[in-house]
C-alpha positions in Angstrom: 0.0 0.0 0.0 2.7 2.5 1.0 4.7 1.6 -2.1 1.8 2.4 -4.3 1.0 5.6 -2.6 4.6 6.7 -2.8 4.7 5.9 -6.5 1.5 7.9 -7.0 3.0 10.9 -5.3 6.1 10.5 -7.5 3.8 10.5 -10.5 2.2 13.8 -9.2 5.7 15.3 -8.8 6.7 14.1 -12.3 4.0 16.2 -13.9 5.8 19.4 -12.8 9.4 18.5 -13.6 10.8 18.7 -17.2 9.9 15.9 -19.6 11.6 16.9 -22.8 13.8 19.6 -24.2 13.2 20.7 -27.8 16.4 22.3 -29.2 14.7 23.9 -32.2 12.3 25.8 -29.9 14.8 26.2 -27.1 12.0 25.2 -24.6 11.5 22.5 -22.0 8.1 20.8 -21.9 6.5 19.2 -18.9 3.1 17.8 -18.1 1.4 21.2 -18.2 3.4 23.1 -20.9 3.9 22.4 -24.6 4.4 24.9 -27.4 1.0 26.2 -28.4 -0.5 23.5 -26.2 0.2 21.1 -29.1 0.4 18.1 -26.9 -2.3 19.1 -24.4 -1.9 18.9 -20.7 -1.4 15.3 -19.7 -0.5 16.4 -16.2 -4.2 17.0 -15.5 -5.0 13.4 -16.4 -2.1 12.0 -14.4 -3.1 14.1 -11.3 -6.7 12.8 -11.5 -5.6 9.2 -12.0 -3.0 9.4 -9.2 -5.5 10.9 -6.7 -8.1 8.3 -7.5 -5.4 5.6 -7.2 -4.2 6.9 -3.8 -7.8 6.8 -2.5 -8.3 3.3 -3.8 -5.0 2.2 -2.2 -6.3 3.5 1.2 -9.7 1.9 1.0 -9.5 -1.6 2.5 -12.2 -3.3 0.4 -11.8 -5.9 -2.3 -13.8 -3.8 -4.9 -11.4 -0.9 -4.3 -8.4 -3.1 -5.0 -9.9 -4.5 -8.2 -11.0 -1.1 -9.4 -7.5 0.2 -8.6 -6.0 -2.3 -11.1 -8.2 -0.7 -13.8 -7.2 2.8 -12.8 -3.5 1.9 -12.7 -3.7 0.1 -16.1 -5.2 3.3 -17.6 -2.3 5.2 -16.0 0.3 3.0 -17.6 -1.4 3.2 -21.0 -1.5 7.0 -20.8 2.1 7.1 -19.6 3.2 5.1 -22.6 1.1 7.3 -24.9 2.7 10.5 -23.3 6.2 9.0 -23.6 5.8 8.3 -27.3 4.2 11.7 -27.9 6.7 13.8 -26.1 9.9 12.0 -27.2 9.1 11.3 -30.9 11.3 12.9 -33.5 9.8 15.3 -36.0 11.3 17.0 -39.1 14.6 15.4 -38.3 14.8 16.9 -34.8 14.7 14.6 -31.8 14.0 16.1 -28.3 16.2 15.4 -25.4 14.5 13.2 -22.9 14.5 14.5 -19.4 14.0 12.7 -16.0 10.3 13.5 -15.7 9.3 11.4 -18.7 11.1 8.4 -17.3 9.6 9.0 -13.8 6.1 8.8 -15.1 6.8 5.4 -16.7 8.6 4.1 -13.6 6.1 5.3 -11.1 3.2 3.9 -13.2 4.8 0.4 -13.3 5.5 0.5 -9.6 1.8 1.5 -9.0 0.8 -1.5 -11.0 3.0 -3.8 -9.0 1.5 -2.4 -5.8 -2.1 -2.7 -7.2 -1.6 -6.3 -8.3 -0.2 -7.4 -4.9 -2.5 -5.8 -2.3 -2.1 -6.4 1.4 -5.7 -7.2 2.1 -6.9 -9.5 4.9 -10.0 -11.5 3.8 -12.5 -12.8 6.3 -13.4 -16.5 6.6 -16.9 -17.2 5.3 -18.6 -19.6 7.6 
């Protein structure tokens, strides 16, 4: 549980640190900034998914643990989509990958590991 919550907090922090540096624009993009908002604001989606995931990590019910696997799977899918979008080369120019783009991938995978292996005590049904 604590590993998943820590990874979700790392995902929140990763939205604010640099993801990629574009040398032709001389600008650094993060989860909330892209030139002309061309890539949208994936940080908003990551914040929503991380907050929902933290809440589901805390709730000690089996339905919460199962629903958390869906939320974290969506987080991983969106992280891979954002990685491909922000690091793809265009017109012969490849952006420099920064630590934040790797942190969203790593924290999403750690969240999935924590969601798949919950520490939940089940009652005996007699």
